[in-house]
C-alpha positions in Angstrom: 53.7 101.0 130.0 53.9 99.3 133.4 51.1 98.4 135.8 51.6 97.5 139.4 48.8 95.8 141.4 49.2 95.3 145.1 47.5 92.9 147.5 48.0 91.4 151.0 47.1 94.4 153.2 44.9 93.9 156.2 44.7 94.2 159.9 47.2 92.4 162.2 48.1 92.5 165.9 51.4 94.0 167.0 54.1 91.4 166.9 52.4 89.6 164.0 53.3 89.2 160.4 51.9 90.1 157.0 53.1 89.6 153.5 52.4 92.2 150.8 52.5 91.3 147.1 52.8 93.5 144.0 52.3 92.0 140.5 54.0 93.9 137.7 52.8 93.7 134.1 53.4 95.4 130.8 56.9 96.5 129.7 58.8 95.6 132.9 62.1 94.8 131.2 63.5 98.3 131.7 62.7 98.4 135.4 66.0 98.6 137.2 64.6 98.5 140.7 61.5 97.9 142.7 60.6 99.3 146.0 58.0 99.7 148.8 56.9 103.0 150.3 54.4 103.8 153.0 52.4 106.8 154.1 50.7 107.1 157.4 47.9 109.6 158.0 49.2 113.1 158.4 52.7 112.0 157.5 54.9 112.3 154.4 55.5 109.3 152.2 58.4 107.2 153.5 60.7 104.9 151.6 60.8 101.4 153.1 62.9 99.1 151.0 64.4 98.6 147.5 65.4 95.6 145.5 67.7 95.9 142.5 66.1 93.5 140.1 69.0 92.0 138.2 71.2 91.1 141.2 68.6 90.9 143.9 70.5 93.2 146.2 68.3 94.9 148.8 68.4 98.1 150.9 66.1 98.9 153.9 65.1 101.9 155.9 66.5 101.9 159.4 62.9 101.8 160.8 62.2 98.3 159.3 65.7 96.8 159.1 65.7 93.4 160.6 62.0 93.1 160.5 61.0 93.5 156.9 62.2 91.6 153.9 61.8 92.7 150.3 62.0 90.0 147.6 61.0 89.0 144.1 60.0 85.8 142.4 62.3 84.1 139.9 60.5 85.6 136.9 60.7 89.1 138.5 57.0 89.5 138.1 55.9 89.6 141.7 57.4 91.8 144.4 57.0 90.9 148.0 57.3 92.6 151.3 57.4 90.2 154.2 56.7 92.1 157.4 57.5 90.5 160.7 57.4 91.8 164.3 54.9 94.5 163.2 54.6 97.6 165.4 51.8 100.1 165.7 54.1 102.6 163.9 54.0 100.4 160.8 50.3 101.3 160.3 50.2 103.0 156.9 49.2 102.7 153.3 51.8 100.7 151.5 52.8 101.4 147.9 54.7 99.4 145.4 56.9 101.3 143.0 59.2 100.8 140.1 62.2 102.7 138.7 63.6 102.6 135.3 67.3 102.1 134.7 69.1 105.4 134.4 66.3 107.3 136.3 66.6 108.9 139.7 62.9 109.1 140.3 60.4 106.3 140.8 58.2 106.4 137.8 55.5 103.9 138.5 53.3 103.3 141.5 50.7 100.8 142.6 47.3 101.8 144.1 48.3 101.1 147.6 47.2 98.6 150.2 46.3 99.4 153.8 48.2 97.8 156.7 46.8 98.4 160.1 48.6 97.2 163.2 46.7 97.0 166.5 47.7 96.2 170.1 
C-alpha cells in the first residue's frame, strides 16, 4: 500500500524553472526506484527520469538531460524534479511513479500535476 501525492505544477515562461514534489506514504520500504513521467495532449506517456532510492543513482531521458534533476530527501519520503531551462515542449501532465524491487513495471502512480510552459 503506497500513496504518491504530487505538487508544484503550474505555469512558467520558457527558460524558467519549476520544482515538482512527490510525497510517498504507506509501505514505501520495498520501493526500489522512483521516477517521473509526463504525457502531453495527444502524445503517449514518456519516461523522464529515474532515481534508484538506495544509492541515489539517477538516469534521464535524452530530452531533459542537462536541464532536469531528479532527487530525493534524506528520509526518501519526498521525490523532486527540478526543471530548469524549460521549453514549450516540456508542457505536459507530470506523474510521479514508484517501482518495487524485483519488478520490471512501475506499480504505483501519483495523480499528476500539470506543467505549462509559455513563450
